[in-house]
FILO-396299 format. One record per residue (C-alpha): residue in one letter; x, y, z. Coordinates in steps of 0.02 Angstrom, whole numbers, plus 50000, padded with zeros to 5 digits. Example, Ala and Ser with C-alpha at 12.3 -4.5 7.8 and 13.67 -1.06 7.14 Angstrom:
2
A506154977550390 S506844994750357 
This chain:
405
M470155078550238 L468725066550270 T467285071250386 L466715054450451 N464975049350511 Q464975051050700 K463635038050730 I464695025350637 L466295030850726 N465465029050896 S464725011950863 P465464995450925 L465714990950741 A466885005550706 E468454994850706 K467674984050570 T467154999050464 Y468085005850313 V467945020550195 V468095013350021 G468235017649837 G468015035049766 A468265044449929 I470005037149955 R470415039649770 D469885057949768 L470725061549935 N472385055249866 L472135065449707 K471815080849816 Q470105082849739 P468485086949831 V467675071849914 N465815073249881 D465225056149941 I465905044150070 D465465025750056 Y465695014250206 V465914995550213 V465714985550373 T466464968050379 V465074959350479 S463564948850441 Q461864956650420 E461264949050583 E462714956650682 F462494973450597 L460634974150639 Q460994969950821 H461884986650836 F460764996350715 P459044988250737 N458035002750666 V459155007250520 E458385010250349 M458864997450216 V459065005450043 G459924991549945 Q458714981549840 D459914967749790 F461304969549918 P461354973950104 V461554992950100 F460915004250239 L460695022850268 I461425030450428 D461235049250449 G461245051550261 D462755040550225 E462685023850136 V463405009450234 A463624992750146 L464084975950216 S465634968050142 R465174955250012 T465704944349869 E464644940949716 R464684932349549 S463984936549380 T462464926349327 G462344932349148 S462714946149025 G462504964449059 Y462384976349203 G461594970649366 T461604951749336 F462424946649500 E462044935649648 L462784936449822 T464064923149867 G464554929850036 V464164943550164 G465304949150304 V466874944050210 S468584951950236 I468894969350168 E470164962050045 E468844950249975 D467614964649959 L468894975249866 S469244961049745 R467514962849666 R467784981249623 D468114987949449 F469814996549449 T471304996449564 I471115015049598 N469375011449668 A469924995949765 V470745004949911 A470025006050087 M470425014950250 N469945008850423 V468965022850508 V469775019650678 T471585014850643 K471705024350477 E472575008950407 I472585008650216 V472094992250133 D472734991849954 P472834973849890 F472934978749705 N474194993049717 G472875005949675 L473855020049755 A475325016249641 D474155017049490 L473485033649554 S475235040849564 K475625034549389 G473995040749315 R473455023449260 I471775014449244 T471944995749280 V470594982649308 T470684972649469 H470484955949378 S470374948949202 E468494945549209 S468024963049267 F467294968849101 K466444952349071 D465604953449241 D464984971049207 P465214979149035 V464724996249105 R466484996149176 I467154998348999 L466255015048988 R466835019249164 A468635015849111 F468445028248969 R467605040749086 F468925039649222 A470305041549093 S469415057049028 R469035064049200 F470775062349274 G471825063049116 F472425045349152 R473075032049033 I472155015549018 E473415001649049 D473784990748897 D473084974348964 T471524983549022 L471304990348845 T471494972648780 Q470164966548900 A469004980748844 M469204975348663 K468954957148709 F467314960248798 G466744975448698 E465274966248621 E464544964948796 L464134983448784 K462574978448687 F461854972648852 V462094989748934 T460434998748953 K460105014448852 E459795023849015 R461545019349077 I462365025648917 V461485042348939 L462035042949122 E463855039649076 L463815053448944 E463075065449073 K464465061049195 V465805063349062 W465165080849023 K465045085449207 Q466695078149264 S467935080149121 E468835095849065 K469205087348899 P467725075848860 S468395071448688 S469615059648774 F468135048448820 F467765045648635 R469605044348590 A469785030148716 A468275021648637 S469095024248467 K470735016648526 T469815000748575 G468745000448417 L467155002448520 L466465018848453 D465105009848357 E464585000148512 L464275016848596 I463455025848449 P463105014748296 N464115020148142 F465005034048237 G466675026348195 K466365029648010 M466835047748038 E468635042248066 A468745037247883 V468105053047799 P468875070447786 A468055084247888 G467935094747731 P468995104247604 V470795106447661 E470695125547659 F469375124647797 H469815108847895 G471615104647854 K471895085847859 N470665082748000 T469425068647987 A467605071848028 F467935062848193 D469435073948235 H468415089548198 T466975083348306 M468155080248451 E468855097848436 T467105105348438 I466635095348593 D468115102348689 R467795120048629 A465995118848689 K466595112548859 A467825126948872 A466385138848835 G465425131948985 A464045124548878 P462615114248953 F462385095648919 H461195097648771 V462535107548679 F463775093348711 V462575081048629 A462315093348486 M464195093748455 I464245074748451 F462945074248313 H463145090648218 D464255082948082 F463745064748100 G462965065047926 K464705066847851 A464985048547890 F463725044347754 T464315056347617 D464445048847443 P466325045447420 E466235053047245 I465935070647312 L467225070347453 P467975080647530 K466365090847516 H464825085847614 F463305093347529 G461745091947636 H462595083347781 E461675094347906 D459975086747862 R460695069247875 S461505073748041 A459825079548109 E458995063248053 L460345052548134 A460245062648294 E458355060548303 E458525041748275 F459805039648413 L458935051148537 F457265042448508 K458025025948565 H458825033348721 R458095042048873 F458785059248846 S457855074048916 K456545083148813 R457745097948805 V459075087248721 K457845079248601 E457185096148545 F458815105748535 V460035093448456 P459175089948288 K458795108448266 A460605113248301 A461235100148178 K460035105848043 L460415124448060 H462245125248109 M462925127847933 K461835143347908 A462695152048053 H464235155147947 R463255162147802 V462425176247898 T463465189647812 E462745183947646 M460925184147702 S459655197547666 A458735205947809 R457225195247770 K458225179047781 L459105184647940 A457415187748021 K456795170447974 F458425162548033 A458355171348201 I456575165648231 A456995147848174 I458325147248309 G457145154748438 R457335164648597 R457595149648712 D458925141548604 F459825156648535 E461315157948652 D461595139148656 F461485138248467 I462815151948452 I463965141248561 V463675126848440 A464095137848290 E465655145248373 A466255128248430 D466065122148251 H467025137048178 P467425153348269 F466515168248195 S467385181748099 E467225199448166 K465885203648037 E464925187548071 R464935191648256 K464195208748222 V462785201148120 V462475188548258 D462345202948380 I461015210548268 M460075193948265 R460185193348455 E459445210748463 I458025205448348 V457635189648449 F457635197948619 N457295216448601 T456175220248453 D454695230548510 M453135220648463 S451845232048544 E451195237148372 V450745219048334 A449445218548472 T448315230548376 V448405220748213 P447035208048169 P447555190348224 N447715183648047 Q448965197548005 R450035197448162 A451375185248102 Q451645195247943 K451715211648038 A452955204548165 H454065198648023 Q453995215847941 L454515224148104 R456005212548123 V456565215047943 S456435233847960 R457435233448121 I458785222448043 K458965233847893 H459215248548009 L460525239648114 L461465232647964 R461855250347907 S463005252148057 I464205238148006 
């Protein structure tokens, strides 16, 4: 059910006002409607006659804010170059059908009149919704705005939909246009994928199907051509297949976004393994950390992501060697992970390979060391000896706890 803006409903322009796009899509999918976008099919002059004091929030297009809801005027536009945001207006106050024709996918090109409740569906978007299909509204859609390629992958991932064959062809045809997409927008799309999708791996699998993995993350597609590791540990999975599995396991564990990014990069170094040593990947964790740092540096990820991801990539292999470590090495490993990152790092390690019962017990000991070791003795030690004393306390505590397993 839609709760409509009363000020809009009570205005003389109500009969020319429509709810458009995502609200209609989500309503038909019986999903929560978080945002309602309105389109009014009048000129700017006519609109301002009825709402003279309204706040204008659109920088490039006539969009206004009424009681917290965005209200746009119907428009047509044309692309003026490559990349996102290179458009110019060609008409304002056009018919709702003309406005819908500029939208990305048929499932987002459906409108409902707020008064009559008439559904306007010129591209059979409701049929595509019922069939679980992503279809572009027109053949130039991806050329006009290459961000729509990423949105196609995201919607397919979010709803479990199939991208229609001709739409896939169009994505491949205009895939090189992704180079014009800003780094900020790529980060935003990844954040939305993680937030919206129950199976975020399908976003990358859609990119793989169109051959556009490397446009998203340079050289990422190379992982499709190398084994994940020895057969006894990874079966016949490629490094890409394994990475996709870890992403979905992390999502199922309720992991935060920085863990998602860590799963993307934790085995990326395997793409660059010397073919002569395959299926083994000696030292891939260091290479993965380097590649992660390089990618993150060029994109506007949060500080949390930039700090956590390379560390997780570098240390993740050690997590499955904890039963072989001495108390001294376990203490160093626990401190290298750190209190803030410990629980998230354990999600990374478990998503990579589930712990054995004994490994889990050792991890519990490490958790105890990180969070609960009594360090009151350290305060009385001279400053230049405190680090050594703290380490000794942790080692002693680990030795004691290891006797119980």
